[in-house]
Every structure is written in C-alpha cells, then in structure tokens.
LUMTI-662545 format. One record per residue (C-alpha): y, z, x; residue in one letter. Coordinates in steps of 0.05 Angstrom, whole numbers, padded with zeros to 5 digits, always signed. Each point is the difference from the previous one (the first is absolute). Layout:
N
YZXa ...
This chain:
651
-00122-03358-00610m +00022-00063+00036f -00026-00070-00017t +00018-00060+00041s +00033-00051-00047r +00038-00049+00044k -00025-00012+00070k +00000-00055+00052n -00015+00019+00072i +00014-00058+00046r -00027-00004+00071l +00055-00022+00049d -00033-00005+00068e +00068-00013+00032a +00028+00065-00029h -00058+00048-00012p +00047+00060-00002r +00043-00026-00057e +00009+00054-00052a -00034-00005-00068i +00045+00014-00061v -00029+00055-00044v +00023+00032-00064s -00026+00027-00067f +00023+00002-00072f -00020+00035-00064g +00025+00024-00067g +00056-00040-00032d -00008-00075-00009e +00064-00008+00041y -00038+00020+00063y -00056-00050-00014a +00053-00055-00003k +00030+00026+00066c -00070-00005+00031a -00007-00072-00024d +00068-00017+00030r -00015+00033+00067l -00067-00036+00005a +00033-00067-00014r +00052+00013+00053q -00054+00017+00051c -00035-00065-00017e +00065-00039+00007d +00008+00025+00071f -00074-00003+00018g -00006+00075+00011l -00062+00044-00003s +00004+00051-00056y -00040+00050-00040d +00031+00025-00065i -00041+00051-00040c +00005+00029-00069e +00000+00076-00006y -00028+00031-00063t +00030+00070-00007p -00039+00057-00029s +00020+00030-00067d +00066+00037+00007g +00012-00022+00072e +00075-00002+00011g +00048-00042+00041w +00002+00049+00058i -00075-00002+00010n -00003-00075-00007i +00053-00008+00054c -00040+00048+00044r -00060-00047-00005r +00037-00048+00046k -00018+00043+00060i -00075-00005-00011a +00006-00073-00020f +00036-00028+00060y -00035+00044+00052t -00067-00023-00028e +00022-00073+00000k +00021+00006+00073a -00069+00028+00017e -00036-00052-00044e +00032-00061+00032y +00009+00027+00071g +00065-00039+00001a +00073+00016-00010p +00022+00005-00073i +00067-00005-00036l +00005+00045-00060w +00049-00026-00053l +00017+00036-00064d -00026-00044-00055i +00069-00016-00028d +00025-00024+00067g +00003-00074+00014q -00011-00046+00061i +00055-00052-00002i -00007-00031+00070a -00054-00006+00052d -00011+00071+00027p -00043-00018+00060r +00050+00025+00052r -00011+00069-00032i -00075-00008-00013l -00011-00017+00074r +00043+00056+00026s -00052+00039+00039g +00037+00066-00013a -00038+00064-00016d +00043+00010-00062l +00054-00042-00032g +00047+00016-00057a +00071-00001-00027f +00043+00060+00014l +00018+00042-00060r +00046-00034-00049n -00012-00064+00040f +00052+00022+00052r +00013-00034+00066y -00023+00038+00062l +00068-00001+00033v +00039+00055-00035g -00060+00028-00036f +00003+00076-00002d -00068+00029-00016p +00027+00069-00018v +00036-00031-00059m -00066-00018-00034f -00058+00042-00023a -00049-00052+00026r +00000-00051+00056l -00035-00063-00026l -00004-00039-00065h -00074+00003-00022p -00001-00065-00040g -00007-00047+00060y -00046+00029+00052l -00030-00038+00058l -00061+00036+00028i -00026-00023+00067g -00070+00005+00031q +00012+00038+00065s -00034+00065+00019d +00067+00034-00011r +00004-00028-00071t -00071+00022-00016r +00017+00071+00023a +00061-00002-00045f -00042-00023-00059l -00046+00060+00011e +00061+00045-00005t +00019-00035-00065l -00070+00010-00029r -00001+00073+00019e +00068+00014-00032l -00021-00040-00061d -00059+00047-00008r +00036+00065+00015t +00073-00013-00015g +00043+00021-00060d -00034-00028-00063p +00069-00015-00030e +00019-00044+00059g +00000-00076-00006t -00021-00049+00053d +00072+00001+00024d -00004+00075+00011y -00067-00004+00037i +00026-00056+00045l +00060+00041+00021q -00044+00061+00012e -00045-00042+00044a +00059-00027+00040l +00025+00070+00013e -00067+00032+00016r -00038-00054+00037h -00004+00017+00074e -00008-00071+00026g +00056-00047+00018r +00000-00065-00041l +00031-00067+00016g +00046-00018-00058f +00030-00064-00028e +00060+00014-00043i +00011-00057-00049f +00070-00027-00005s +00040+00008-00065p +00009-00075+00005a -00074-00007-00015d +00008+00022-00073i +00042-00017-00062v +00006+00036-00065f +00013-00054-00052s -00019-00071-00019n +00071-00022+00015e -00007+00022+00073a -00067-00035+00012r +00032-00058+00035g +00029+00044+00054r -00024-00025+00068a -00052+00043+00035g -00022+00043-00059a -00076+00009-00006v -00007+00049-00057f +00033+00013-00068q -00001+00072-00020h -00026+00022-00068g +00014+00065-00036d -00048+00018-00056s +00044+00056-00027g -00053+00054+00006n +00031+00037+00058v +00060+00033-00033k -00037+00032-00059p -00051+00030+00049n +00044+00019+00059v +00013+00070-00026t -00074+00013-00008v -00025-00028+00066a +00005+00043+00062t +00060-00022+00041q +00024+00007+00071h +00070+00025+00013e +00050-00042+00039a +00004+00032+00069l +00075+00004-00004i -00009+00048-00058l -00048+00047+00036t +00028+00071+00011p +00002-00008+00076e +00042-00064-00004r +00046+00027-00054r +00011+00062+00042k +00015-00043+00061r +00053-00040-00037v +00031+00063-00028l -00001+00035+00067r +00031-00058+00037d +00054-00008-00053s +00016+00074+00004a +00003-00003+00076e +00049-00058-00004a +00046+00042-00044h -00004+00059+00047v +00016-00044+00060r +00060-00029-00038a +00023+00072-00013k -00015-00005-00074r -00048+00059-00006p +00013+00010-00074r -00026-00070-00016e -00064+00017+00039a -00016+00060-00043e -00026-00036-00064p -00042-00046+00043l -00034+00058+00035l -00011+00034-00068r -00034-00063-00025e -00041-00002+00063m -00023+00070-00015l -00014-00018-00073r -00046-00057+00023v -00039+00051+00042d +00018+00073-00015p -00043+00025+00058r +00029-00046+00053d +00024+00046+00057p +00046-00053+00029d +00038-00009-00065a +00004+00075-00010t +00028+00013+00070l +00049-00058-00003r +00027+00025-00065l +00005+00072+00026l +00038-00023+00061k +00047-00042-00043l +00014+00059-00047y +00014+00043+00061r +00048-00051+00031s +00036-00006-00067l +00004+00075-00008g -00037-00001-00066w -00030+00069+00008k -00029+00009-00069s -00037-00067+00000k -00024+00014+00071h -00026+00069-00020a -00035-00026-00063a -00035-00057+00036l -00020+00045+00058a -00031+00052-00047r -00038-00054-00038k -00026-00030+00065a -00020+00067+00029e -00047+00011-00060a -00041-00060+00024e -00049+00022+00055p +00004-00067+00035d +00076+00000+00001l +00014+00073+00015a -00008-00006+00076p +00047-00060+00001r +00052+00040-00039i -00007+00057+00049l +00014-00049+00057r +00060-00027-00039h +00029+00070-00006r -00012+00010+00074y +00036-00064+00018e +00058+00020-00044a +00005+00067+00036a +00000-00036+00067v +00053-00049-00024s +00043+00058-00024d -00007+00035+00067g -00031+00061-00035d -00045+00020+00058l -00025+00064-00033a -00021-00035-00064r -00032-00056+00040a -00041+00050+00040a -00026+00033-00063k -00018-00067-00031l -00035-00021+00065a -00045+00062-00006l -00017-00021-00072k -00017-00070+00024i -00047+00029+00052e -00041+00032-00056t +00009-00049-00058r +00016-00067+00031g -00045-00057+00023s -00014-00011+00073e +00053-00054+00000a +00051+00047-00031d -00017+00055+00050r +00008-00048+00058a +00067-00023-00027f +00025+00071-00008a -00021+00019+00071r +00038-00059+00027s +00062+00019-00039r -00005+00073+00018q -00003-00020+00073y +00064-00039-00009r +00032+00058-00038l -00021+00050+00053s +00055-00027+00045f +00051+00009-00055d -00024+00071-00012e +00006+00015+00075e +00070-00029+00002a +00020+00040-00061e -00029+00065+00029a +00036-00011+00066r +00065-00022-00032g +00000-00069+00032i +00046-00051-00033a -00027-00068-00019a +00047-00036+00049e -00029+00040+00058a -00070-00026-00014r -00028-00066+00026v -00005-00049-00058p -00072-00025+00009l -00044-00047-00040w -00075-00002+00005w -00057-00033-00038w -00037+00050-00044e -00059-00038-00027r -00058+00005-00009p +00010+00071-00023y -00002+00054+00026p +00021-00042+00061g -00025-00040+00058n +00007+00041+00063l +00035-00055+00039g +00055+00001-00052d +00002+00074-00018m +00014+00021+00072i +00070-00029-00007n +00035+00061-00030p -00045+00048+00038y +00019-00031+00068l +00074-00010-00015i +00005+00072-00024g -00032+00025+00064k +00043-00045+00045l +00066+00020-00033t -00014+00071-00023g +00027-00021-00068v -00042-00022-00059p +00014-00073-00016p +00015-00024-00070r -00037-00056-00036f +00049-00058-00007a -00023-00057-00045p +00071-00027-00004k +00060-00006+00045g -00001-00001+00075e -00063+00031+00027r -00046+00003+00060v -00066-00038+00002l -00045+00028+00055a -00076+00002-00001i -00043-00054-00032g +00000-00074-00017s +00062+00009-00042i +00052-00043+00036i -00005-00050-00058k +00035+00052-00044f +00061+00003+00045a +00066-00016-00034r +00070-00010+00028p +00025+00066+00027g -00070+00030+00011d -00021+00024+00069t -00068-00019+00027v -00030+00046+00053w -00070-00018+00020g -00024-00036-00063a -00039-00065+00003g -00019-00059-00043c -00069-00009-00031p -00002-00076+00008s +00038-00058+00029a +00021-00029-00067g +00044+00056-00025h +00076-00012-00002p +00043+00045+00044i +00068+00028-00020e +00048-00017+00057p +00053+00047-00028g -00040+00063+00016a +00008+00038+00065e -00061-00005+00044y +00000+00057+00052r -00074-00005+00017a -00060-00038-00029v -00075+00009+00005r -00012-00058+00048g +00024-00065+00030p -00025-00044-00058l +00043+00038-00050t +00060-00005+00047r -00010-00075+00006r +00001-00005-00076m +00065+00040-00003v +00033-00045+00051l -00024-00064-00034e +00029+00026-00065a +00068+00008+00033g -00002+00075+00010g +00013+00041+00063a -00055+00042+00031c -00005+00032+00069a -00068-00003+00035p -00017+00072-00019v -00071+00003-00024y -00043+00055-00029g -00028+00029-00063d +00034+00068-00009p -00069+00030-00014a -00006+00002+00076w +00048+00059-00003l -00049+00044-00039l -00027+00035+00062p +00070+00025+00014l +00004+00036-00068v -00073+00016-00010h -00030+00008+00070p -00074-00001+00015d -00022+00073+00000p -00054-00016+00050g -00057+00027-00042r -00072-00020+00016p -00023-00066-00031k -00045+00007-00061t -00022-00072-00008h -00015-00059+00046r +00030-00050-00048l +00048-00001-00059g +00001-00056-00051l +00066-00016-00035i -00003-00052-00055r +00059-00036-00031h +00001+00016-00074f -00022-00071-00017t -00065+00014+00037h -00017+00068-00030r -00057-00028-00043d -00035-00036+00057r -00070+00030+00010p -00013+00028+00070i -00042+00059+00022e +00029+00049+00049l -00047+00025+00055g +00000+00067+00034e +00065+00016+00036g +00041-00048-00044v +00050+00022-00052r +00042-00038-00050e +00075+00015+00000i +00032-00015-00068e +00063-00043+00005i +00029+00018-00069l +00036+00066+00010r +00050+00042-00040a +00052+00047+00028g +00016+00027+00069r -00063+00040+00002e -00041-00063-00014g +00035-00037+00057i -00011+00056+00050e -00073+00006-00023a -00009-00074+00014f +00030+00007+00070l -00044+00061+00016d -00063-00035-00026e +00016-00060+00045m +00014+00045+00060l -00069+00031-00010g -00033-00067+00016c -00015-00029+00068e +00013-00071-00025a +00026-00035-00063i -00021-00065-00035v +00050-00020-00053s +00010-00057-00050t +00070+00028-00012s +00054-00021+00049l +00031+00069-00001h -00066+00033+00014g -00001-00041+00065l +00074+00012+00015i -00004+00075-00007i -00064+00003+00042a +00036-00041+00054n +00060+00047-00003a -00044+00061+00012y -00040-00035+00055g -00065-00001-00040i -00045-00061+00016p +00002-00045-00061a -00025-00065-00029r +00028-00043-00055l -00053-00021-00051a -00006-00035-00067t -00050-00017-00055f +00001-00076-00004v -00040-00002-00066d +00045+00049-00037a +00023-00025-00069d +00070+00026+00016r +00032-00010+00067q +00060+00031+00034i +00065-00033-00022h +00029-00052+00047g -00025-00054+00047d -00018+00046+00058g +00066-00008+00035m +00015+00074-00003k -00061+00015+00043f +00019-00052+00052d +00072+00025-00002d -00021+00071+00017y -00051-00021+00053f +00054-00040+00037l +00045+00062-00002s -00052+00039+00041i -00017-00056+00049g -00062-00026-00034l -00014-00071-00022r -00017-00020-00072e -00038+00050-00042a -00074-00014-00008r -00026+00053-00048p -00074+00018+00002f -00037-00020-00064d -00035+00060-00030l -00032-00042-00055t -00069-00003+00031g +00001+00072+00027v -00045+00037-00048g +00005+00065+00039r +00059+00019+00044l -00020+00046+00057t +00037+00038+00053g -00021-00052+00052d +00054-00045-00029f +00050+00044+00038a -00016-00041+00062a +00029-00062-00035r +00067+00032-00015c +00042-00038+00050d +00061-00024-00039d +00042+00046+00043n +00071-00013+00026p +00010-00038+00064e +00073+00019-00007r +00024+00061-00039e +00058-00002-00047i +00067+00019+00032d +00012+00063-00041l +00067+00014+00034a +00026-00069-00020a -00027+00009-00070l +00034+00067-00009i +00065-00027+00031a -00001-00055-00053a -00009+00050-00058a +00054-00003-00053p +00005+00076-00001f +00005+00058+00048e -00065+00028+00026v -00007+00075+00009v -00002+00029+00071p -00071+00026-00009e -00026-00071-00007v +00040-00024+00059l -00028+00058+00041a -00071-00019-00022a +00014-00072+00021l +00024+00023+00069e -00061+00044+00008e -00044-00059-00018r +00037-00043+00051r -00010+00052+00055r -00074+00008-00017a -00010-00075+00004k +00037-00003+00066a -00041+00057+00028a -00064-00035-00022l +00021-00065+00032r +00017+00038+00064a -00068+00033+00001r -00034-00066-00013m +00041-00031+00056g -00020+00056+00048t -00074-00008-00018l +00005-00074+00008t +00032+00006+00069r -00053+00051+00022r -00056-00045-00025a +00029-00060+00037l +00008+00041+00063a -00072+00023-00004a -00023-00071-00009v +00041-00022+00061g -00028+00057+00042a -00071-00018-00019a +00011-00072+00019r +00029+00019+00068r -00058+00047+00013a 
C-alpha cells in the first residue's frame, strides 16, 4: 500500500497547470534517503510534490514493485486533476525544472538511452522512451492514454515492468498524442557534471535493473525482428546479384531462409539463384523440401513453370500450366494464362516455321494478370495485321503500340499509336515516333526534342478490320465496362444491362470481349479502351468514372483528353457513377462521347513499322467505299429534303 510521507502542494494561480512532482520509495534505507533528497530539492525550487512510501507484501519482487508505478502515477494524475511529473526516486532535480513542468504536452519524456531526436533510430531500440522521467499532461488525449495504460496494467504480461507496459501502451493506443521530447542536455549522470549549463536532472541508477532484466518480459529491438532482418539480408543479396557476385548472395539468402523457413520469397529467390548458378542438386533438394509444404507447393509449381518458359520449353510449360489450373491459386492461374497467351505466338511461329527475325518485336504491358484488354490486344492485332505472330521483346529494339506505354520507350524503339498517361512523364527523344495517340502526346515528344509527324490514332481503331461486326441482333441495351481499379465498386445492373469484364486471357478472351460489346446498343466505360473500341465499331459510348473509388486510374487524366482531341472532341468529362445505385438501359441515351472526326486509318496503317497483309488493306478500302456511299446517300437525302422545303415555300 502507498502512504504519503513527503508532500507540499502549492497553489500557483499564475500557473495552475504546472506539473506536480510525484514518486514513491520502499524497501532499502537507500531509497528512503533518496526520497528525503528529492523532497528537499523540490522545496529548494518551490515545487509542488507528493512522495509516498510503498510497503510491499511478503515476497513481492522487484518486477512487481516497478509495475506499481503505472497505478501510482495514473491515480495521482486523476487525484490532482493536474499535470504530473513522475521521477524515479533516485533521480535528482539540480536546476529549476519549470520550463518542463509548464510544457502543456500530452506526454513528455527522454528518448531511450537519453538520445537526441536528430539521428535517433527507433528500430535500434526495444523501447521508445525512458520511463524514469515522465511528464503526464491533463488533456482529453492524455486521459484516454492513461485508460489504455490502466487496461494493459490489469491485463498485460504479469512479468512485465512499468517500462514494458508503457511501451505496449504507446504501440497499442489508437489516439494521437502531443509529445515533448526532453533534450539530452537536460540531464547529467555524475556529480562532476552537475555544473553543466542547462541540465535539470541528475540520473540515478539503483543497480536493480541488471539482475532482473533476464526475468522481466522484454521487447525486442525492431531492427532484430524477423521481417527487418530478412529485409537487410534480402537487400544485401540483391546488391551482390546486381554487382554480378551471385555466389556471395547465396549465404545471405540461406540465412534469410533460416530466419523464416516458410518464407516463400526467400525460398524462390534461393531457387532462382541456384538455377542461375547451375547448382542442380541444391536446386532439386530445396524444391523438393518446399513442395512438401502445402503453402509453398503452388509457388514452386509456378517457379518450375517460369523456368520452362525461360528455357523455351513450350511443351513442358504447357503441361505445367495445366497443373497450375488445378493446383494453383487464382493469382497463379491468372499469371499462367497471361504467359500462355504470350507463348501461343511462339508456338504458332514454331508450327509455321517462322524465324524470329521475321516476327515483329513487340512489347506490351501484361499486368494485372491475366491481362488488361487494352494491353493484351497488342499481339492479337499486330498478328492479324501482319499475318505473322509477333514476338514479345522486353529488350532490344521493339515496337510500342497500344496503351499508355510511351514512357517505356528507349532509344531505337519505334512508337506507333501509343500515348502518355500524364503530362509529367519524361519522353525519350531517341525513339522513332511514327504515330501517337493524340496531339497532347505529340506535343510532349516535340518538347522533349523528338520528331513526330501529326499522325494520330490508337491502333485499336483497326480492330473492325480484323474482327468485323458480324451484324448479329443486339442482346442488351447497355454494356458496362469497368477499369480493373473500379471492379469492387457496388452498382446494381438493371434489365437490359450487362457487364463486360475487362481482364481477359488469350485470343478467345479478346474475341469474346469484342462480341459481347457488339451485342450491346450502347457502352458506358470507365476504361479508356472500352470507349476507344466502342468508338471504332461505331457503338454509342460514354466515358465514366467512380470518383469515390479508393484506387483511381493511373495518371492525371491527360490520356483521356489526348484521345478525345484525336477524335475531334474537347476535354474528357467522364460521368460519375458513384451515386448511381442502379444502372438501367435508359442510360444508353446519355452515351454521346462519339467521334466528331474519325481516326484516319489509312494514315495510321501507312505509318506502321511493318507490312500489312492485303486482306486488311482490302477491308480498309471496303470500309472507305461504304462510308463514301453512306455520305452520298445522306447528301442525296439532304438535297431532296431541301428541295421539298423550297417547293413548299414557293407553293
């Protein structure tokens, strides 16, 4: 129990929020003398103080006595309704501490080991604050924090000291406190240093900590936690690999796996390293061990699949892809479908005996797996236009065509129809720009010092030439296409409305998307390529968005304006679907983001960095003639209507 032994509470009307010094002592006579000394020092500086004696129960140990501090100073804060300054009883006040006592902070303390804030690295220490000098304010935020302290004192680890409970409270408390971090200049550690200017406290050390530290529950320095140790090991291993020292990376990855034997990242990194080094026996042993773990087995299957793809073993890759379909996670299946789509062009080339140099080197964005339709139509369209399956070209000179991928262009690359997602991206002037999505992208190329003819158009406009509208009856009044970042937005679809999934795998998936779109009378799309393809097929369309979505489409919106300008429209103004609880077929009447000026397909094809097959050119000519015939009919009807109006007026 606590008994007040030395107490003097002064009323200072000028500073009613000045903290009261509180502490307690017990046990050895040494601590009673420390209490006398602290009381005298408080009197010398005219401070309010309350120092109590604690009488421990029989057998009560050091850990439990330390733990009593929590109940003591939280109760004193409540008793006085004023800020308090807890001092360990062997601490001393050697100068007027009022600038600290009048702080007004929610919580004040020294950092661990009395470190200075600048340069302090919290992960190097198991705990954040020193518990021996603790200023506790009287704000609502402080009172909420004291409640957290009390709760953890009641329910926390019984072998934890006050220091342990304080750290737990700092980590778990949901509120945001205002802190004052005491300066290391405020404290000295010996009588010889007492004369140092600015010091307020002299630290005491009773000697009871070290004998009990192995018994009391401890926190672990954050730098020693498995996640941080793994991060350091991983980054060090990566540095060796980048410096072409893979052998030096191997022991680091093994240690990373020893820290966490079930870490899939460490396992896969080590497997890939063994494979690159040609250490077949080590690779096989680790793979077998990992495959025995249910959580790791699907990842190893994917690793084997990637190895087959890298080796160009198309048959083995196909077999492993089938296994992934039955055993892998949804993410693994999506990845395999994307890769199989890429490999399908290699398989076709191999079956037809087409050499690599005869194929268009093409790069396209593949994520999120299995693939965003606006990106995955790249190889599909180029293959149809040339009659030759393209090859995926992550390196060397390549063609960048459909999508907001111009930012990936390097010297020697050829850009044909690509655009930029936002105005802030750098442009490579050393690439060849044969056509771009719109005038805003062209302006960026010119400003960067590149050359670019005024040939505009997203190559997706050529899809009707390779996959024409079959002219089937419409099945739905409206089709909704959502960008993959909007897939989780809640919206109810009314009668006559269907959703058309934007993530597609394979040629069949692409053609299914096109046919589903062609079955709709109108399209509303939050995806740019949903709008572009609808425009290309002449389907009334409207650009939309979800303003309240947690994730938004990458970029600053420039790509939408860029495309709109290419078809003769002013800036894009997408319709916000956020407040639309139920989307009905009536929305088709609002689908008016339609071209004022169509893309010049002949100019776009003429700018292509490859030869286009005669069948496509014939389809283009047929389209031109049909448009010309339609314009002629419209002209005839217009002339007849005007003549009829004139005759009526004369009559």
